[in-house]
N, CA, C and O atoms as CSV, one atom per row, in Angstrom:
chain,resi,resn,atom,element,x,y,z
A,1,MET,N,N,76.384,-27.117,132.670
A,1,MET,CA,C,77.287,-25.813,132.645
A,1,MET,C,C,78.587,-26.075,132.146
A,1,MET,O,O,78.993,-25.263,131.315
A,2,SER,N,N,79.371,-27.052,132.463
A,2,SER,CA,C,80.723,-27.279,131.790
A,2,SER,C,C,80.371,-27.594,130.194
A,2,SER,O,O,80.971,-27.038,129.274
A,3,ARG,N,N,79.527,-28.367,130.043
A,3,ARG,CA,C,79.106,-28.692,128.562
A,3,ARG,C,C,78.598,-27.642,127.569
A,3,ARG,O,O,78.809,-27.617,126.356
A,4,GLU,N,N,77.868,-26.753,128.334
A,4,GLU,CA,C,77.746,-25.458,127.646
A,4,GLU,C,C,78.853,-24.428,127.592
A,4,GLU,O,O,78.907,-23.648,126.642
A,5,GLN,N,N,79.529,-24.402,128.344
A,5,GLN,CA,C,80.959,-23.883,128.184
A,5,GLN,C,C,81.635,-24.322,126.964
A,5,GLN,O,O,81.985,-23.553,126.068
A,6,ALA,N,N,81.818,-25.697,126.964
A,6,ALA,CA,C,82.816,-26.334,125.968
A,6,ALA,C,C,82.068,-26.155,124.672
A,6,ALA,O,O,82.782,-25.902,123.702
A,7,ALA,N,N,80.728,-26.239,124.457
A,7,ALA,CA,C,80.096,-25.862,123.223
A,7,ALA,C,C,80.403,-24.466,122.772
A,7,ALA,O,O,80.745,-24.176,121.625
A,8,LEU,N,N,80.235,-23.519,123.889
A,8,LEU,CA,C,80.496,-22.160,123.572
A,8,LEU,C,C,81.816,-21.976,122.873
A,8,LEU,O,O,81.957,-21.455,121.767
A,9,ARG,N,N,82.897,-22.526,123.745
A,9,ARG,CA,C,84.328,-22.561,123.206
A,9,ARG,C,C,84.560,-23.111,121.924
A,9,ARG,O,O,85.358,-22.622,121.125
A,10,ILE,N,N,83.859,-24.147,121.708
A,10,ILE,CA,C,84.333,-24.775,120.209
A,10,ILE,C,C,83.624,-24.028,119.316
A,10,ILE,O,O,84.145,-23.916,118.206
A,11,ARG,N,N,82.313,-23.349,119.543
A,11,ARG,CA,C,81.606,-22.509,118.718
A,11,ARG,C,C,82.297,-21.510,118.329
A,11,ARG,O,O,82.332,-21.194,117.140
A,12,HIS,N,N,83.055,-20.755,119.410
A,12,HIS,CA,C,83.949,-19.445,119.249
A,12,HIS,C,C,85.067,-19.938,118.202
A,12,HIS,O,O,85.245,-19.525,117.057
A,13,VAL,N,N,85.773,-20.934,118.905
A,13,VAL,CA,C,87.171,-21.282,118.034
A,13,VAL,C,C,86.768,-21.699,116.404
A,13,VAL,O,O,87.443,-21.432,115.410
A,14,ALA,N,N,85.652,-22.327,116.441
A,14,ALA,CA,C,85.202,-22.772,114.910
A,14,ALA,C,C,84.661,-21.693,114.245
A,14,ALA,O,O,84.723,-21.801,113.020
A,15,GLY,N,N,84.068,-20.530,114.732
A,15,GLY,CA,C,83.567,-19.524,113.970
A,15,GLY,C,C,84.741,-18.653,113.662
A,15,GLY,O,O,84.791,-18.187,112.524
A,16,SER,N,N,85.734,-18.352,114.543
A,16,SER,CA,C,86.880,-17.503,114.315
A,16,SER,C,C,87.989,-18.168,113.512
A,16,SER,O,O,88.654,-17.504,112.717
A,17,ASN,N,N,88.196,-19.444,113.702
A,17,ASN,CA,C,89.253,-20.083,112.862
A,17,ASN,C,C,88.815,-20.734,111.739
A,17,ASN,O,O,89.224,-20.298,110.663
A,18,CYS,N,N,87.982,-21.798,111.743
A,18,CYS,CA,C,87.397,-22.581,110.626
A,18,CYS,C,C,86.719,-21.862,109.635
A,18,CYS,O,O,86.905,-21.986,108.424
A,19,ALA,N,N,85.839,-21.023,110.243
A,19,ALA,CA,C,84.975,-20.115,109.131
A,19,ALA,C,C,86.014,-19.361,108.242
A,19,ALA,O,O,86.048,-19.458,107.015
A,20,ARG,N,N,86.896,-18.566,109.031
A,20,ARG,CA,C,87.877,-17.753,108.435
A,20,ARG,C,C,88.691,-18.477,107.151
A,20,ARG,O,O,88.690,-17.986,106.022
A,21,ASP,N,N,89.383,-19.718,107.505
A,21,ASP,CA,C,90.093,-20.460,106.921
A,21,ASP,C,C,89.309,-20.995,105.741
A,21,ASP,O,O,89.796,-21.013,104.611
A,22,ALA,N,N,87.924,-21.491,106.053
A,22,ALA,CA,C,86.996,-21.878,104.985
A,22,ALA,C,C,86.680,-20.926,103.821
A,22,ALA,O,O,86.668,-21.320,102.655
A,23,LEU,N,N,86.385,-19.465,104.237
A,23,LEU,CA,C,86.385,-18.600,103.569
A,23,LEU,C,C,87.581,-18.254,102.762
A,23,LEU,O,O,87.483,-17.959,101.570
A,24,LYS,N,N,88.723,-18.289,103.410
A,24,LYS,CA,C,89.875,-18.023,102.707
A,24,LYS,C,C,90.118,-18.943,101.500
A,24,LYS,O,O,90.414,-18.591,100.358
A,25,THR,N,N,89.953,-20.077,101.926
A,25,THR,CA,C,90.242,-21.276,100.644
A,25,THR,C,C,89.168,-21.256,99.687
A,25,THR,O,O,89.412,-21.462,98.498
A,26,ALA,N,N,88.048,-21.036,100.082
A,26,ALA,CA,C,86.912,-21.038,99.170
A,26,ALA,C,C,87.064,-19.934,98.211
A,26,ALA,O,O,87.010,-20.192,97.009
A,27,SER,N,N,87.285,-18.484,98.704
A,27,SER,CA,C,87.543,-17.350,97.797
A,27,SER,C,C,88.726,-17.874,96.991
A,27,SER,O,O,88.641,-17.902,95.763
A,28,CYS,N,N,89.624,-18.214,97.504
A,28,CYS,CA,C,90.994,-18.513,96.799
A,28,CYS,C,C,90.554,-19.432,95.754
A,28,CYS,O,O,90.801,-19.064,94.606
A,29,GLY,N,N,89.880,-20.690,95.922
A,29,GLY,CA,C,89.476,-21.528,95.055
A,29,GLY,C,C,88.690,-20.906,93.889
A,29,GLY,O,O,89.069,-21.088,92.731
A,30,LEU,N,N,87.696,-20.238,94.152
A,30,LEU,CA,C,86.912,-19.464,93.313
A,30,LEU,C,C,87.657,-18.623,92.370
A,30,LEU,O,O,87.333,-18.612,91.183
A,31,TRP,N,N,88.695,-17.871,92.842
A,31,TRP,CA,C,89.497,-16.981,92.117
A,31,TRP,C,C,90.364,-17.669,91.143
A,31,TRP,O,O,90.583,-17.260,90.003
A,32,ARG,N,N,90.855,-18.772,91.687
A,32,ARG,CA,C,91.775,-19.672,90.796
A,32,ARG,C,C,90.983,-20.203,89.678
A,32,ARG,O,O,91.403,-20.163,88.522
A,33,GLN,N,N,89.641,-20.786,90.060
A,33,GLN,CA,C,88.889,-21.236,89.073
A,33,GLN,C,C,88.561,-20.317,87.929
A,33,GLN,O,O,88.775,-20.542,86.738
A,34,LYS,N,N,88.001,-19.232,88.469
A,34,LYS,CA,C,87.704,-18.064,87.558
A,34,LYS,C,C,88.886,-17.576,86.376
A,34,LYS,O,O,88.710,-17.208,85.214
A,35,ARG,N,N,90.161,-17.735,87.178
A,35,ARG,CA,C,91.220,-17.318,86.237
A,35,ARG,C,C,91.396,-18.414,85.331
A,35,ARG,O,O,91.385,-18.212,84.116
A,36,ARG,N,N,91.562,-19.594,85.831
A,36,ARG,CA,C,91.602,-20.760,85.012
A,36,ARG,C,C,90.587,-20.689,83.571
A,36,ARG,O,O,90.963,-20.766,82.401
A,37,ALA,N,N,89.328,-20.534,84.047
A,37,ALA,CA,C,88.162,-20.500,83.021
A,37,ALA,C,C,88.487,-19.356,81.923
A,37,ALA,O,O,88.398,-19.485,80.702
A,38,GLU,N,N,88.852,-18.300,82.585
A,38,GLU,CA,C,89.093,-17.066,81.683
A,38,GLU,C,C,90.263,-17.311,80.839
A,38,GLU,O,O,90.162,-17.038,79.643
A,39,SER,N,N,91.450,-17.828,81.332
A,39,SER,CA,C,92.602,-18.081,80.641
A,39,SER,C,C,92.416,-19.224,79.592
A,39,SER,O,O,92.996,-19.149,78.509
A,40,SER,N,N,91.654,-20.227,79.889
A,40,SER,CA,C,91.413,-21.276,78.822
A,40,SER,C,C,90.671,-20.853,77.817
A,40,SER,O,O,90.821,-21.119,76.624
A,41,GLY,N,N,89.710,-20.061,78.411
A,41,GLY,CA,C,88.382,-19.744,77.179
A,41,GLY,C,C,89.119,-18.740,76.327
A,41,GLY,O,O,88.875,-18.840,75.125
A,42,ASN,N,N,89.972,-17.788,76.685
A,42,ASN,CA,C,90.448,-16.806,76.141
A,42,ASN,C,C,91.316,-17.637,75.169
A,42,ASN,O,O,91.055,-17.439,73.982
A,43,GLY,N,N,92.274,-18.507,75.429
A,43,GLY,CA,C,93.079,-19.117,74.609
A,43,GLY,C,C,92.540,-19.931,73.412
A,43,GLY,O,O,93.020,-19.945,72.278
A,44,SER,N,N,91.545,-20.554,73.823
A,44,SER,CA,C,90.504,-21.353,72.865
A,44,SER,C,C,89.972,-20.587,71.670
A,44,SER,O,O,90.114,-20.888,70.485
A,45,ARG,N,N,89.259,-19.419,72.245
A,45,ARG,CA,C,88.831,-18.598,71.325
A,45,ARG,C,C,89.544,-17.820,70.408
A,45,ARG,O,O,89.075,-17.589,69.294
A,46,SER,N,N,90.737,-17.353,70.801
A,46,SER,CA,C,91.829,-16.546,70.024
A,46,SER,C,C,92.865,-17.440,69.672
A,46,SER,O,O,93.846,-17.035,69.049
């Protein structure tokens, strides 16, 4: 019973906190990578 409650709480906290932070950092990193690729590509092409 207590183990299930702890697992539920951990899952809830991880789902609300870690997942959101991971999504935020992942999207931010992807956006930064995309911007860097575009800027470097445009700079070398032109």
